[in-house]
C-alpha positions in Angstrom: 111.1 91.3 120.2 108.9 93.3 118.3 109.5 96.6 116.8 106.6 99.1 117.1 107.5 100.6 113.6 106.5 96.9 112.5 103.6 96.8 114.9 102.4 100.1 113.2 102.0 98.7 109.6 100.9 95.5 110.8 98.0 97.6 112.5 97.2 99.8 109.4 97.3 96.7 107.2 95.2 94.6 109.8 92.9 97.6 109.8 92.6 98.3 105.9 93.2 94.5 104.5 95.6 96.4 102.1 98.7 97.3 101.5 98.4 100.0 99.4 96.0 102.1 101.8 98.0 101.1 105.0 101.2 102.6 102.5 99.0 106.2 102.2 98.5 106.0 106.0 101.9 105.9 107.1 103.2 107.9 104.1 105.5 105.2 103.3 106.4 103.0 100.1 104.2 99.9 99.4 107.1 97.9 99.4 108.5 99.5 103.0 105.3 98.2 104.1 105.8 94.7 102.9 109.3 94.7 104.6 108.0 96.0 108.1 105.1 92.9 108.0 107.9 90.1 106.2 110.2 91.3 109.4 107.5 91.0 111.7 106.3 87.4 110.6 109.5 86.6 110.7 110.3 87.3 114.8 107.0 85.7 115.6 107.6 82.5 113.2 103.9 82.5 111.9 102.1 84.2 108.8 99.9 87.4 109.8 98.4 87.6 106.7 97.3 85.7 103.6 97.2 87.3 100.5 97.1 87.5 96.8 96.7 89.9 94.1 92.9 90.6 95.0 92.3 90.4 98.7 94.5 90.6 102.2 92.9 88.5 105.2 94.2 88.1 108.6 95.4 84.6 109.7 94.8 83.0 113.3 97.9 84.6 114.7 97.5 87.5 112.5 94.1 87.9 115.2 96.1 87.1 118.2 98.8 89.7 117.3 96.1 92.6 117.1 95.5 92.3 120.7 98.9 92.2 121.5 100.4 94.7 119.2 97.6 97.3 120.4 99.1 96.5 124.1 102.3 97.1 123.2 102.0 100.4 121.3 99.7 101.6 123.8 102.2 101.0 126.7 105.2 102.4 124.4 103.1 105.4 123.9 102.2 106.3 127.9 106.2 105.2 128.3 107.6 108.0 126.1 104.8 110.3 127.3 106.0 109.9 130.6 109.4 109.8 130.2 109.7 112.7 127.3 107.4 114.5 130.2 105.3 115.4 126.8 101.7 114.3 128.5 99.2 117.2 126.6 96.7 118.3 128.4 93.8 121.2 128.3 90.4 121.2 126.3 90.4 118.7 123.4 86.7 118.7 121.0 86.9 115.9 119.7 83.9 114.6 117.3 82.7 111.0 116.4 80.1 110.1 113.5 76.9 108.0 114.6 78.7 105.2 113.7 80.3 104.2 116.3 78.1 104.9 118.7 77.6 100.8 119.1 81.0 99.9 119.0 83.4 99.8 121.1 84.7 103.5 120.8 84.5 103.9 124.6 87.3 101.2 125.0 89.3 103.7 123.1 88.5 106.9 124.6 88.7 105.0 128.2 92.5 103.8 127.7 93.2 107.3 126.4 91.7 109.0 129.4 93.9 106.8 131.7 96.6 107.8 129.6 96.2 111.4 129.2 94.1 112.4 132.4 95.4 116.1 131.7 93.0 116.3 128.8 89.3 117.9 129.2 87.6 115.8 126.4 84.5 117.4 124.7 82.8 114.9 122.8 79.9 115.6 120.1 78.1 112.4 118.2 76.4 113.6 114.9 76.6 112.5 111.4 79.8 112.1 109.2 78.9 115.5 107.1 77.4 117.9 110.0 80.9 116.6 111.7 83.6 117.6 108.5 81.3 121.5 108.6 81.9 121.8 112.1 85.6 120.9 111.7 85.8 123.3 108.9 84.0 126.0 111.2 86.5 125.2 113.3 84.1 124.5 116.2 86.0 121.0 116.5 89.9 119.7 117.1 89.6 116.6 116.0 87.1 114.3 113.7 86.4 110.3 113.2 83.9 110.1 110.1 83.3 108.8 106.6 84.3 110.9 103.9 82.8 110.6 100.2 84.7 108.4 98.0 86.0 111.5 95.9 87.0 113.7 99.2 91.1 113.3 99.8 91.0 114.7 103.2 91.7 112.8 106.4 93.9 109.9 107.5 92.8 106.6 106.8 91.4 104.6 110.0 90.0 101.9 107.6 88.5 101.3 104.2 85.0 99.3 104.1 82.4 98.1 101.9 79.2 99.4 101.8 75.9 97.0 102.2 72.3 96.9 102.3 71.1 95.5 105.9 67.9 94.9 107.2 65.9 92.7 109.6 66.6 89.0 108.6 63.0 88.4 107.9 62.6 91.3 105.5 61.3 90.6 102.0 61.0 93.4 99.3 58.7 93.4 96.9 60.0 93.9 93.4 57.5 95.7 91.9 57.3 98.3 94.8 59.7 101.2 95.2 62.5 100.4 97.7 61.9 101.4 101.3 64.7 103.2 102.7 65.6 103.7 106.0 68.5 107.1 106.1 69.9 109.7 107.9 68.5 113.1 107.2 71.2 115.4 104.8 74.3 115.4 105.0 74.0 111.7 105.9 77.1 110.4 103.4 75.4 106.9 103.1 72.4 108.3 102.5 73.5 110.3 99.4 75.4 106.9 98.7 72.4 104.5 98.6 70.2 107.0 96.6 72.8 107.6 93.9 73.1 103.8 93.3 69.4 103.2 93.4 69.0 106.1 90.9 72.1 104.9 88.6 70.3 101.2 88.6 67.0 102.7 87.7 65.4 101.0 90.3 62.7 103.8 92.4 62.7 104.0 96.2 60.9 105.8 98.8 61.9 107.0 101.9 60.5 105.0 104.6 62.3 106.3 107.9 64.2 109.4 108.8 66.0 109.6 111.7 69.1 111.2 113.5 69.7 108.8 115.6 71.8 105.6 115.1 69.4 103.9 117.6 66.5 105.3 115.9 67.4 103.9 112.5 68.5 100.5 113.8 65.1 100.4 115.5 63.0 101.2 112.1 65.1 98.6 110.1 64.5 95.7 112.9 60.8 96.6 113.0 61.0 95.8 109.3 60.3 99.3 108.2 62.7 99.0 105.2 66.7 99.0 104.3 69.8 100.8 105.2 73.1 101.5 103.5 76.0 100.6 106.6 79.3 100.0 106.5 79.7 95.5 106.5 82.3 96.3 109.3 79.7 98.0 111.5 76.4 96.0 110.6 74.2 96.6 114.1 72.9 93.5 116.6 69.6 92.2 115.2 70.2 93.0 111.4 71.9 91.2 108.8 73.3 91.7 105.3 70.4 91.5 102.4 71.5 88.7 99.6 71.8 89.4 96.5 69.1 87.9 95.1 67.0 91.1 96.2 68.6 92.8 93.3 69.9 95.9 95.3 72.2 97.9 93.2 76.2 97.7 94.5 77.0 100.7 97.0 80.8 100.8 96.7 82.9 101.4 99.7 83.5 104.0 102.2 86.5 105.4 104.4 86.6 105.7 107.8 89.0 108.9 108.1 90.5 110.9 111.2 90.8 114.5 110.6 92.6 117.6 112.6 91.2 121.0 112.7 93.1 124.4 112.6 93.8 124.8 116.6 96.3 125.9 118.8 99.4 124.3 120.6 97.0 123.4 123.6 94.7 121.3 121.6 97.0 119.9 118.8 99.1 117.8 121.2 95.6 116.2 122.6 94.5 115.6 119.3 97.6 114.0 118.1 97.7 111.6 121.2 94.3 110.6 120.7 94.4 110.0 116.7 97.5 107.8 117.9 95.1 106.1 120.2 92.0 105.6 117.6 94.7 104.6 114.3 96.5 101.8 117.5 92.9 100.3 118.5 90.7 101.1 115.2 90.4 97.6 114.2 87.8 97.6 117.7 85.7 100.2 115.9 84.2 97.0 113.5 82.2 94.8 115.2 83.2 91.5 115.4 87.0 92.3 116.6 87.8 92.2 120.2 
């Protein structure tokens, strides 16, 4: 009843909330993406998105379709691998950004493990900038991380706004430098936060530095300062700061998959895990089931 090609297109739009971004991810024309979604909506008899010239949002039936589409595609991939005999194995060196430590990445990895028991997964959790460096040095096979806006490399998983977050009770004194809670270099959000403040002429100081997301979150919950963070990944106990704080706009960030130069053994495993992440990528955003 539901075409896997149309379901993959639907997931790409649902995760990026953009027909243009979904077309880029899938290597399709935007008109083709629209056609796939329209045919899936015809098959369900329900509108899956509300859209205008400025925004795309999931409807309630669209939110329900997320779970169905994931499960259908996961089973489809497992069946294809079983009957074609194309079950990858060997060692896969996978790097994931610190941003995903508190999300449901573990659910995706567990599902991947069930479907690909012959793959030995070596997981590295690091800053996005460090992961890109390790991939370029040939030390990783696949990376899930943020990229800077001007960086064209990688396959888009989703596009999100960066926002200022902090403890709900936090109050900033406009007469004092903004207290920043940041990753050490080469943290991407660190650089974007500092650049935004510099452009706006707002003075700032580094109030806390940690290479661990848990460390940053603990500092922010304690009210030590503010963080630049993905809107879809705000940790529990923290909140987006209101516009009245006068902090500058941070722009947006892309979360991408990048493949390294790898041998045939790792290539199949990397492709399989990349497909699992693209299928279940919306689960990495907080609040998505």
